[in-house]
C-alpha positions as CSV (number, residue, x, y, z in Angstrom):
1,M,61.8,119.7,120.5
2,E,62.2,123.1,122.2
3,M,62.9,126.1,120.1
4,N,65.9,127.2,122.1
5,F,67.5,123.8,121.4
6,V,66.9,124.3,117.7
7,T,68.3,127.9,117.8
8,E,71.4,126.7,119.8
9,S,71.9,123.9,117.4
10,I,71.9,126.2,114.4
11,V,74.4,128.5,116.1
12,K,76.7,125.6,116.9
13,L,76.5,124.4,113.2
14,L,77.4,127.9,112.0
15,V,80.3,128.1,114.4
16,A,81.5,124.7,113.0
17,V,81.3,126.1,109.5
18,F,83.4,129.0,110.5
19,C,86.1,126.9,112.2
20,G,86.2,124.4,109.4
21,F,86.4,127.2,106.8
22,L,89.4,128.8,108.5
23,L,91.3,125.5,108.8
24,G,90.5,124.7,105.2
25,L,91.6,128.1,104.1
26,E,95.0,127.6,105.8
27,R,95.5,124.3,104.1
28,K,94.4,125.6,100.7
29,T,96.7,128.6,100.8
30,H,99.6,126.1,101.0
31,N,98.3,124.1,98.0
32,H,97.4,120.9,100.0
33,A,94.8,118.4,98.8
34,V,92.7,118.8,101.9
35,G,90.8,122.1,101.5
36,L,87.8,124.1,102.3
37,K,85.0,121.7,101.5
38,T,86.6,118.7,103.2
39,L,87.3,120.4,106.5
40,V,84.0,122.3,106.6
41,L,82.1,119.1,106.1
42,I,84.1,117.3,108.7
43,C,83.6,120.0,111.3
44,V,79.9,120.4,110.6
45,S,79.2,116.7,110.6
46,S,81.1,116.1,113.8
47,A,79.2,119.0,115.5
48,L,75.9,117.5,114.2
49,L,76.8,114.0,115.5
50,S,77.7,115.6,118.9
51,L,74.3,117.3,118.9
52,L,72.6,114.0,118.0
53,S,74.5,112.2,120.8
54,S,73.4,114.8,123.4
55,F,69.8,114.8,122.1
56,M,69.5,111.1,122.3
57,A,70.8,111.0,125.8
58,T,68.5,113.7,127.2
59,N,65.3,113.6,125.1
60,E,62.3,111.9,126.6
61,V,61.4,110.3,123.2
62,F,64.3,107.8,123.6
63,A,63.4,107.0,127.3
64,P,61.4,103.8,126.5
65,I,64.3,102.2,124.5
66,G,67.1,103.5,126.7
67,R,68.9,106.7,126.2
68,G,72.3,105.1,126.1
69,D,75.8,106.5,126.6
70,P,76.2,110.0,125.1
71,T,79.9,109.3,124.5
72,R,79.4,106.4,122.1
73,I,78.8,108.5,118.9
74,A,81.7,110.8,119.8
75,S,84.1,107.8,120.2
76,G,82.8,106.5,116.9
77,V,83.7,109.8,115.2
78,I,87.2,109.8,116.7
79,S,87.8,106.2,115.5
80,G,86.3,106.8,112.0
81,I,88.1,110.1,111.3
82,G,91.3,108.1,111.0
83,F,90.0,106.8,107.7
84,L,90.0,110.3,106.1
85,G,93.3,111.2,107.8
86,G,95.0,108.1,106.3
87,G,93.7,109.1,102.9
88,A,95.4,112.5,103.1
89,I,98.9,111.0,103.6
90,M,100.8,110.3,100.4
91,K,104.3,109.1,99.6
92,T,106.0,110.8,96.7
93,G,109.4,109.4,96.0
94,L,111.5,109.8,99.1
95,N,109.0,112.3,100.7
96,I,105.9,111.8,102.7
97,R,103.2,114.5,102.4
98,G,99.9,115.0,104.2
99,L,100.8,114.3,107.8
100,T,99.9,117.8,108.8
101,S,96.7,117.7,106.8
102,A,95.8,114.5,108.6
103,A,96.4,116.2,111.9
104,V,94.2,119.1,110.8
105,I,91.4,116.7,109.8
106,W,91.7,115.2,113.4
107,T,91.6,118.7,114.8
108,S,88.6,119.7,112.7
109,A,86.6,116.7,114.0
110,S,87.6,117.4,117.6
111,M,86.5,121.0,117.2
112,G,83.2,119.9,115.7
113,L,82.5,117.6,118.7
114,A,83.5,120.3,121.2
115,I,81.2,122.8,119.4
116,G,78.3,120.3,119.6
117,A,78.9,120.2,123.4
118,G,78.8,124.0,123.6
119,L,82.5,124.5,124.5
120,Y,82.7,127.8,122.5
121,I,85.5,129.5,124.5
122,Q,87.7,126.3,124.5
123,V,87.1,125.9,120.7
124,G,88.0,129.6,120.1
125,V,91.2,129.3,122.0
126,A,92.1,126.0,120.3
127,L,91.3,127.5,116.8
128,F,93.5,130.5,117.5
129,L,96.4,128.3,118.8
130,V,96.1,125.9,115.9
131,L,96.2,128.7,113.2
132,V,99.1,130.5,114.9
133,L,101.1,127.2,115.2
134,L,100.4,126.2,111.6
135,V,101.7,129.6,110.3
136,G,104.4,130.2,112.9
137,L,105.9,126.8,113.1
138,E,106.2,126.6,109.3
139,R,108.3,129.8,109.3
140,I,110.4,128.4,112.1
141,E,111.0,125.1,110.2
142,A,111.8,127.0,107.1
143,K,114.4,129.1,109.0
144,W,116.0,126.4,111.2
145,F,115.5,123.3,109.1
146,P,115.5,124.6,105.5
147,A,116.7,121.4,103.9
148,A,113.5,119.4,104.4
149,K,112.7,117.8,101.1
150,S,114.5,114.7,100.0
151,K,115.8,114.4,96.4
152,T,118.3,112.3,94.5
153,I,121.0,113.8,92.3
154,H,122.3,111.7,89.5
155,L,125.7,112.6,88.0
156,C,127.6,111.0,85.1
157,Y,131.3,111.8,84.5
158,E,133.6,110.6,81.8
159,G,137.3,109.9,82.6
160,D,139.3,108.3,85.3
161,D,140.5,111.1,87.6
162,L,137.5,112.1,89.7
163,D,137.9,113.7,93.2
164,L,134.8,112.5,95.0
165,Q,135.6,114.7,98.1
166,K,135.6,117.8,95.9
167,I,132.3,116.8,94.4
168,R,130.8,116.2,97.8
169,R,132.0,119.5,99.2
170,T,130.7,121.3,96.1
171,I,127.2,119.9,96.6
172,E,127.2,120.7,100.3
173,N,128.5,124.3,99.7
174,H,125.2,124.9,97.8
175,G,123.2,124.3,100.9
176,L,122.4,120.7,100.2
177,I,122.7,118.0,102.9
178,I,124.0,114.6,101.7
179,S,122.5,111.6,103.5
180,D,123.7,108.8,101.2
181,M,125.9,108.2,98.1
182,N,126.0,105.3,95.7
183,M,128.4,104.9,92.8
184,S,128.7,102.7,89.7
185,R,131.3,102.6,86.9
186,V,131.2,101.4,83.3
187,I,134.8,100.2,82.6
188,V,134.6,100.1,78.8
189,S,133.3,103.6,78.3
190,K,135.1,105.0,81.4
191,Q,131.9,106.5,82.8
192,T,131.3,107.0,86.5
193,F,127.7,107.3,87.8
194,L,127.2,109.0,91.1
195,H,123.9,109.0,93.0
196,Y,123.5,111.3,96.0
197,T,120.5,111.3,98.3
198,I,120.2,114.8,99.6
199,K,118.0,117.1,101.6
200,S,117.2,120.3,99.7
201,P,115.7,123.6,100.8
202,A,112.5,124.7,99.0
203,G,113.1,126.9,96.0
204,T,116.7,125.8,95.4
205,I,118.1,126.8,92.0
206,Y,120.5,124.1,90.7
207,T,122.0,125.9,87.7
208,P,125.0,127.3,89.7
209,L,125.6,123.8,91.2
210,I,125.7,122.3,87.7
211,E,128.3,124.9,86.5
212,H,130.5,124.2,89.5
213,L,130.2,120.4,89.0
214,K,131.3,120.9,85.4
215,E,134.6,122.4,86.6
216,L,135.4,119.2,88.5
217,G,135.5,116.9,85.5
218,K,133.8,116.0,82.2
219,L,130.2,116.1,83.3
220,C,128.0,114.4,80.7
221,E,124.8,114.0,82.6
222,F,122.9,115.7,85.5
223,S,119.5,115.0,86.8
224,I,117.6,115.5,90.1
225,T,114.5,113.6,91.1
226,D,112.2,113.4,94.1
């Protein structure tokens, strides 16, 4: 094994550590389950497998048994990384989390393979674009599509005269988007239960909403769940 190959391999692995670290740092600053260690390991291991694939295809040691196709290991990495990506996706109530983290896992593996192939400039450009997009698109989504998280509002009113249109308008006037509504009524106790499926912006404070809903009838119960 030539020394320049060893030196080049070490450089590639260090670049993989750097790229995986930056991607992991971006995920961790947003409190996602996929973090530094996971993405660094994915990127480094992908780079190592890419180096192994190239080494087996070109080194004379493997000539007697056949050097094989250098793309086979890379295709195995791409197929197998879906296992980790799937593990990052979680469903919590009405919301699905982890899709972006799964995509970042895929990106980390792709960068590792590209680093192993020596595509430093391409990886650098891709890393810059990915980090800019992750930060920039999140701000755009927060500005243009603020009501992104699904929740359910449960209301209980006592009495007969309820104006459902006023209740709906009151909820919407607080920046919430109603996607569905279900109602049930207990005849004996004259209680009406309203269940609204809504889209809510992050950081919404519901205390003013409760006060306004209390003005529309005898509100005896309020709860909001994911």
